[in-house]
N, C-alpha and C positions, 0 to 999 in steps of 0.2 A: 688541690689541683682536681682537675677532671680530665678524663681521657676523651680525646676527639677522635672521631671515625674518619677514615680516608676513603675519599670518593673513589670508585672504580671505573673503569672504562670498559663497556660492552661493545657488542658488534656495531652499535649505532654511534659511538663516540662517548664523550664525557657524560656522566649524568648531571642533570641540572642540580642546583643548590636545593637543599631539602632532604627529606628522608630518602636514604638511598634504598634501591631494591636488593633483595638477597642475591649475592653473586657465588656463594660457595656453600660447602655443607655446614661450616660453623655458623654461618648467618641463617642458613635453614633451621639450625638447631637453636639458634637465638641464644648463644653461649654468652653469658654475662661475667664480668670480672670485677673485683673489688681487692684493695690492698689496705692491710691493717698495719699500723706501727706496733711497736712492742708492747703498748699498753692496751692494744686492742681497739684503737680508734681508727675510723675509717679515714683514709688519706686519699685513696683513688675509688671512682665509682664510674662505671661505663654506662652509657645509654641503654645497653642491653640489660645491665643489672636492674635499670629503673623498670624495663618492661617486665622483667622477671618478678621483681619484689614489690614493685609500685611506687618506691620513694624516688624523689628527683635527687639530683646531685646536691643541691643546696640543702635538702632535707637531710641528707645522708652524711655527708661530710663532717668530720670531726666528732660524730657521734660514736659511742661504744657500740660496736656491731652486735654484740651479745644482747644487750638491752634492746636493740632496735628490732632484731628480726628472730630472735630466740625465745621460744617459750621458757617460762621459769623452770618447768620441770626438767628441761633438758640444758640447763644453765651449767650445772656442774660438770657433766660429761664433756661438754663443748670447752669449758675452761681447761680441762685436763688435756684434750687433744690439742688446744691451741699452744699450751705451753710445751708439750712434747715436740710439736712441729719447730718450734722456736729453738729449743734447747738441742735437739738432736739432729735437726735438719732433715729428718725422715719425711718424706711426703705422706699424705693420708688421703685415701679415696673411698667414697662410699655414698650411700644415699641418706639424706637427713632432712627431716621436717623443717620448715621455716615458717615465719609468721609474715603474712603478706600485710600491706598497709591497709588492706581492706578489711582485716580481721581474720581472713580465712588461713587456714593451714595447707601449705602446699609442699609435696615431696620434691625435693631437689637432689641432682646428682652433683657430688662435690669432687674437686681436685684441689688439695691444699698443699702448699710447698713454702720453704723458707726463702727470702730474698735478703741479700745483702747489698748496700750500697758503697760508693767509694770511701765513704767515712767510716765504714764499719758498723753502720747501725743496721738492726735487724728488722725486717718487716715479713708479713705473712701474706701471700697471694692466694686468693680463692678464686677458682673457676666453677661456675654454676650453669647448669642446664636443667630443663624441666625433665623429671625422671620419666614420666609417662612418654613424652615426645622422644626421648632418647631410646627407650625401649622399643617404641614403634619403629624408630629408624633402624636400631639394630636388627630387629626381626625382619624389617624389609630388606636390609642388606643381606641378612643370612639367607632369607628366601631367594633373593636374587643370585646370590652366589651358587646356591644348590640347583637352581633352575638353569643357570648357565653352564655349570660342570656336568651336570647329569642330563641335560635335555638332549633329545634325539636330534633336535634341529640344530645346524651348525650356525654359530654367531661370531660376529666379527665387529670390532670397534676399529674405525680408521679416523686418521686426522684429516683436516681440510685437504691436505695434499694427497689423500687416498693412500696413505701408507698405513700399515697394520699397527694398532696399539695392543691389541689382545685378539686371541681367537679362543674358542672353547674346544674341549675334546672332540666334540661332534664334528667339527670342521675339520679337525686333524685327520678324522677317519674319512671323510667325505673326499677331501683333495689330496690325502695321503702325504702331506707335508707337516713335519712337527711343529708345534706351537711357537717355539723359540725361533724356528727358521721363518715364520710369518713375520714376526715383529720388525718393524723398520723397512720391510720390503714393499714395494708398489703393488697395487692390486693387480694390474696386468701381468705381473711375474708369476702369480699362482693360479689364475683362473684358467681352466682347462678348456675355454670355450672358443670356437673358431670365430665367433662375433664378439671378441672382448672390448673392441672399439665401440660399439653400440652400448654394451653394458656400461662402460666407463662414461660414456655420454650421458646415459641415463641417470647414472648416479651424481654426475656434477650437476644436472638439472634439479636434482632433489636438493643438493646442497644450497643451489641459489634461490629455489622457490619455497622450500619447506614443504612441499606437498609430497607425501610418502608415495612410493610405487611399489604396488603390490603384486605378487604372484605371476612374476615374469618367468616364461617357460624357457629353459636353455638345454641344449644337448651338447656332449662333448665327450673326450675320453680322458679320464684324470691319470696322472702319473702312475698311481697305484694299480691302475687296470687298463693299460693302453690298448688291450686287444679287444675291448668290449665299449659299447656305447652306453653312457649313462644320461640321466635326465634329472634336472634339479628345477625347484621353483624358488626364484629368489624375490626378495622384498627388501627395499631400501628406506631408511628413515634419516633424517636430519637430527642431530644432537644439539641441544642448546643448554646452557646453564640458566638458572632461574633469573638471571638478568637479561637473557636473550642472546648473550654471546655464543656464536656457532663454535661448538667443540669439534665437530667432524661429523661422521655418519656412521650409522649401524647397518649391518646387513645381516639378513636371516637366510640360511639355505637349507631348504628341505630336499632331501633325496626322494624323488619320485621314480627312480628307475624302474622298480617293479610294475608301478602303474603305466609308465612309458612302453615298457616291453609287452605288458598284457594288452595295451591299446594297439600297439603295432602288431602284435600276433593276431588280434581280433581282426585288425584291418587287413592283414595278410590273408586270413582265412576267408574274409569277404571277396577280396580280390580273387582268390583261387576259385571260390565257387561261382563267380562271376566268369571267370575264364573257362571253366567247365561248361557252364551254361551257355557261353558265347560258342564254344567249340561244338556243342550239339546242334547249333544252327548254321555254323560256318564252315564246319568240316563235312564233306560228303554231299555237296550241293548238286554234283554231277556225277554221271557213272563214267568218269574218266580218271584213270589212275594218276597220271601226272597232275591233273588239277586238284585232285584230293590231297596229294602229297604237298603241293604248293600250299594249299589251305592250312594244313598241318604246321607247315614251317611259318607261315604267317602269323599264326595266333600264338606259337611258341615263342617267337622273338618280337620284342625283348622282355616279355613277361617273365619267362622261364629261363632263357639264356640269351648271350649276346650273338653266338653263332649257332645256327641250326641246320642240319642235314638230314634229309629223308632219303634212305638207300634201301633197296628192295632186292632179293637175291633175283638174279637172272632166270633162274629155273623156275621161279614163281611167276614171272611174267610170261613165261612160256608155258604155264600151267603144267609143269611136269613136278610132280611131288617126289620128294628124295628121301631116303632112308634117314633115321636119326637113332643115336647120336653119331656125330662125326668130329673129327679133330684136324681135319686137313684144310687147305685154303678155300676159299669161297669167291665167287664171281658175283659182284654186286652192281647194280644198275643205279646210277645217281638219279633221282626223281625230282628233288627240290634242294635248294640252298638259299639260306636268308641270313643276314647279319643285320643287327640293329644299328650299326655304324659302320663307317669304312673301315676296313681292316685288312691286313695282309693275311689274315687267316683265311681268307676266301680263296687265295691262290693255293693254299695247302689242301683244299677240298677239291672233290671231283665235280666237274661241271654237270649240270643236268643234262641227262642222255648219254653221258660217258660210262663205259663198262671198265670196271677196274677190279683187279685181284687183291685180295688181303689174305696174308698167310694165317695160318691157325694161331699164332701167338699174338695176333692183334686183338684188341680189346673189342672192337665191333664184331670180330668173328666169334670171340668167346661168348658175345651176347647172343648171336643167333644160334649157337651150338648148344648153349645150356637153356636158353629160353628164358633167362633171368636178367635184371638189370645189373649193369657193371659200373660202379661208382668210383672215382678217385677223387676224394675229398680235396686233397691238396696235391696238385700235379708237380712233380719234381722232374730233374733232368732225365732220370731212369724211365719216367713214365711216357714222355713225350715219344719216343720211338715206337711205342705200343699203340699210340693213338694215331700218328700219322702214317701216310701211305708209304713214304720214302724218306731219305735223309733230307732231301731239300724241303719236303712238308714239315719235318721235325724242326728245321731252323726257322721256318716261317712261324710255326705255331710257337715258337719260344719269343721270336721278335714281337709277335701279337700280344704277348702277356697273358697266355692262356693258363690259369691258375686251378681250374677246377672242370672235371669233366663227368659226363654221365651218359651212358648209352642204354636205352630201354627197347626190348624186343617189340615188335610189330606182331602181334598173335591174333589170329582169327580162326575160330572153329577148330582150335588146338594145333593149328600149322603155324609156324614161324615164318613169316613174309619177308622180314627184314629188320630195320632198326631205326630208331630215332636218335639221332646223334646230336649231343648237346655241349657247348663249351662256354664257359664265362671268361670274359676278358676285363671289362669296364666293371661289372658288378662285383664289388670286393667279397660278397659273400660266398662261401662254398656250397656246394649242392649238399642238402641235408636230406634226411628221410622223408620230410614233408615234400620236398622237391621230387624225390623218387615216385612217391604216391600220386603226385599231380601228373607228372610225366607218364606214369603207366596208365592213368585215366584217359589221357589225350591220346596216347598210343592205341590203347584198346579201341576207342571209338573210330580213329582214323583206320586202323587195321580192317576193321569190319567193313567200312567204305571201300578201301582199296581192294579187299577181297571180292566184293561184289562187283566192282568196277572191273577187275581184271577178267573174271568169269563172263561179265556181260560183254566186255570188248572180244573176247575169244569167240563167244557165239555170234556176236555182230559181224567180226572179220569173216567167219564162216559164211554168214547169210550174204555179205556183201560179195565175197569171192563167188558164191553159188549164183548170185543174181546177176553179176557181171558176165559170168560165164554163160549165162542163158540169153544174154542181150546180143542182138545181131551186130555184125560189121556192116557197113554200108556197101552195097553192090558197087563194083568198080565203075559201072556206066548204067546210067538210066536215060532212056529216050524221052527228051521233052521235059526233063525234070531234074532240078538241082535239090539236093537234100542235105540238111544238117541236124545233128541231133545232139542231146545232152542227157545224162542220167546223173543225179545228185542224190545220194542216200541221205537219210535223216541224220541230225547231229547226234552227239553221244548220249543226249539224254533220253533218246528213244531207240527202239530197235528198228531194223531194216524192215521197209514194208515191201509190197508187191507190185510196184509200179513198173510198167515195161513199155516199150515202143518196138515196132517192127517196119521194115520197108522190104516188100515181097514183090520182085520182078514176076510179071504175069506175061501170058501169051499175047501177041499183036502189040507190043511195046507198051502195055499198060503196067501200071505200077500200083499195088495195094499199100496204103499207109494205115498203120495200126498204132493206138495208144490206149493203154487200159490200166486199170488199178483194182488190185486184189485188197479188199477191205481186212486189215489185220496187219500182223508183222511178224518177223522172225523167219526162221528157216522154212516154217510150213507155208508161209505167205509166198516165200520165194519160189518154193517147190511148186505150188498151185500156179503160180504165174507161168512157170516152164511148161507145165501140162498144157495150159490154155494157149500159149505161144505156139507150141507144136500143134495143137488143134487148129489154131487158125491158119497157120500155113498149109495144113492139109485141105482144109475146105476152100482156101483161096485158089488152089490149084483146080477145083471143080468148076470153076468159072460161074459161081453162083453169084446171085444178087446180094449187095451188101447186107439186106435185111434179112435174107435167108441164112447168111453165114452167121449173124448174130443169133438167129433162131436156134441153130445147130449148137453154138457155143452156150446158149441158154440151157439146153437140155444136159449138156456136159457138167455145167456149174451146178445144176440142181442134183447131181449124183455126188457132189463134193460136199461134205459135211461142214455145216456152220460157215460157208463162204458166200459172199455177195462181191460181184464184179462189176465195175463200170468200164464202157468200152466205146471209142469211136473206130468205125471201120470205113475207109474210103477208098475208092478206086478210081484213078485217073487215066483218061485216054488222050494221048498227046495228039492223035489225028483229029478227034472231035473237039478237042479242047474242053471236054465235059469231065466234071467229077461227080460221081455218085457217092453219096454219104449215108450211113445209118448210125443213130445214136441209142446207146443203151445206158440210159441215166447218167451220161458222162457231161463235163463241162462243155460248153458251146465253142466250137473252133472260132478263131479269128480269121479275118480275111481282109488284106490290105491290097486295093488296086490302085494303079496308077492314075493320079489326078483325083482321087476320091479319099474321103476319110475313112480310116480303118473302122470296121464294124464286126460284131459279133453274129455269126450265121444263125439265123432263126430256124432251128430244126426242131422237129417233133423229139422231145427228150427222151421217150421210151422208159422202159423199167430197167433196173440194172439186171445184169444176168444172175440167174440163180433163183429169180422170183417165180418164174415158170408160167406158161400159158399166155404170155402178153406178147402180140404180134409187134414187129418192128418194121417202120416206115423207111423207104429209101427216098433221099431228096437229090435232085441233080442241080448242079450249079455250073456257070461258066467259069474256066479258069485260063485267062488269056495270058500271053507272055508277059512276064515281069509281075505278075500277080502272085501274092505271097499268101500261103495258107499255113496257120500256125496251129498245132495240136499240142495239148498239154493235159497234164493231170492236176488235181486240186491243190497239191501241195506249192504249187507256183503261186497262187493267188490267196489261198484261205490263211487267215491269221485269227487269233483269239480276240484281237483288239479293234479290227476294222470290218465294216459292213461289205459283204462280197461284192455288191454293185461297185462301190468305191474302188475296190482292187481291181475289177475288171476294167474300169475306165483308166486306170493307171497302166493295165496291160496295153491297152489300145494307144495310149499316148506314146508309148516307147515303138510304135509301130509307124509312126509319122513319116519317117524317113525309111521306107521300105526297100529303097535301092541300095542299102547298106549290103555288105558281104554276109552271107548266111551265118558263119562262124561268129562275126561281130554281133549279129542280132541275137544269137543264142546267149552270148555272154552278157549283152546288154539286158536281157529278160532275166537271167539268173540273178545278176549281181545287183540289178535295179529293184526287183521284188522279193528276193529272199533275205531273210534275217539269219545271223549266226545261230540263233536258238530255235529256228523252226523245227517242228516236231514230225514232219511228214516227208517222204520222198518225193523226188520231181523226176517225171519222165517229159522230155520236151522235143518235139519233132516239128522242123521247120521246112517247108518245101516251096519252091519257086518255080512256075512255069517258064520255060524257055520259048 
């Protein structure tokens, strides 16, 4: 009899008749089998035996096995082994050389055992495999086992339904679940990834197509370490047997957490450097305290905190230095408040401009008293009352989910100005030491800008106060003349200048109109303006020609160090309807007559006051009822971006309707010609003849 092989079914259906493809480990090893009767004749012979030894079934069946395949020198030992197996029933295993049909000698791995049939007859079963092939397979299996068990890479085998068949110790360590708890469980039951649906879909695609999916990056929190984020690189492969039947899938998991954290830290460092670099250009763009505070808050949220407040000591804004140290309450002026998202925490903070008292036990007060950062890494119930202003604020901060807090002092030139107050609600990470360093860097840059701005504003306010005190009030009544005026100081990016105007009643119902501009800024320029205004009033009372008044003012200005002044001086006589005007290097007046287009008066420009030795000419013009005369300083029309002629034409265009009320004309000129960032003062004087 001969043994017949059974056809196996792979993934693609039944095999076609003919030689079958290997479908299992035994077939890969090409294990052959033969059965001998008690006399040693071959009664069964498998096709695999034919492949191993070379004889067909017809050639082998009925033959004495020893004579067919055993070398004569081994005959005795084989006979003894055969007899022992049949008599005792003990199996025998080992390697033995056999003679191939082609005459060569091949070492075979044998397993021999006794068989009994239902009649009591005794047979011997021999199972053989190529010794060299078997050794290689055993070596490969041993190597695979050691690699799987000792590899630092997590490995898992899954069936086609993505249930675990086996995991190695490394995967146990990675996901924190024992190997025996994996087996039989579904993939999604153990993966700590938020995108587990994506992972499962990708793995099923691998099972369908057979195309491996390599080095997929995933981040999650494993059960073994739920407080920290880990990262893994996943690769998926389809498993098939030699016949092409799909056995399932293999997954390799490489823990790349350290690389992930290093990359995250490097990215964090880059963003922090970029934030500091951005702060150097975005914080302190103006010499305004409030604007600087807003710039600091804008750059700190949301990069550093979810809720940011900038508070300055009220004594600092008043430029009053106070003694240190202290332990009592402090008055804070809120300057800026910013949140990265809508939150009730804003209602717990002081609105910009508000003045609030914080007791000595509050953390922000402790920060300004010690001049050191105060950090609460994890905010608890006992911490919130020391952060909030009052009980209502405590409840609002708790509702907002404030879980970490940091206050950093604003210090400039050794003086504590206030504090940068930071809170985290949505950002899950607590403030760490790097955050303290970054916040300190931002606070230091902002503090210097705030310090400069507060001193500048103090000096500027003094200059504005001085200048406004030197500007005149309009006389209650002028004969034949209606007058309106405006003075607008420069914006906060520049200091106050020395622009002025004056309306001086003279004898015989005449009126002197004066507009001047002291080149320079600050208190000195304002004081110089006051001296020249006083001198102008004195010379006006002498009933001098306008050109002569300017000559006297020129002599006075020459005695003032480093000052140049431009000035327009005009005297209007309502009885003659004439206006005499002299110019000392000033912008030309504008004249709007009824029924005529507005124009600039063509006057001899003259030299500025302070040049010395240059005569000034007086020009006479007619000023009839309803005629409009506009005197102004260059701050009204000069800009850094537009030609002066274009700006003067714009000025004239605003005078097309000269019959408007004078106050309205003043506002129209100021708001139509001035920009919010103009860097010069403006003095404007508008007169209409009655």
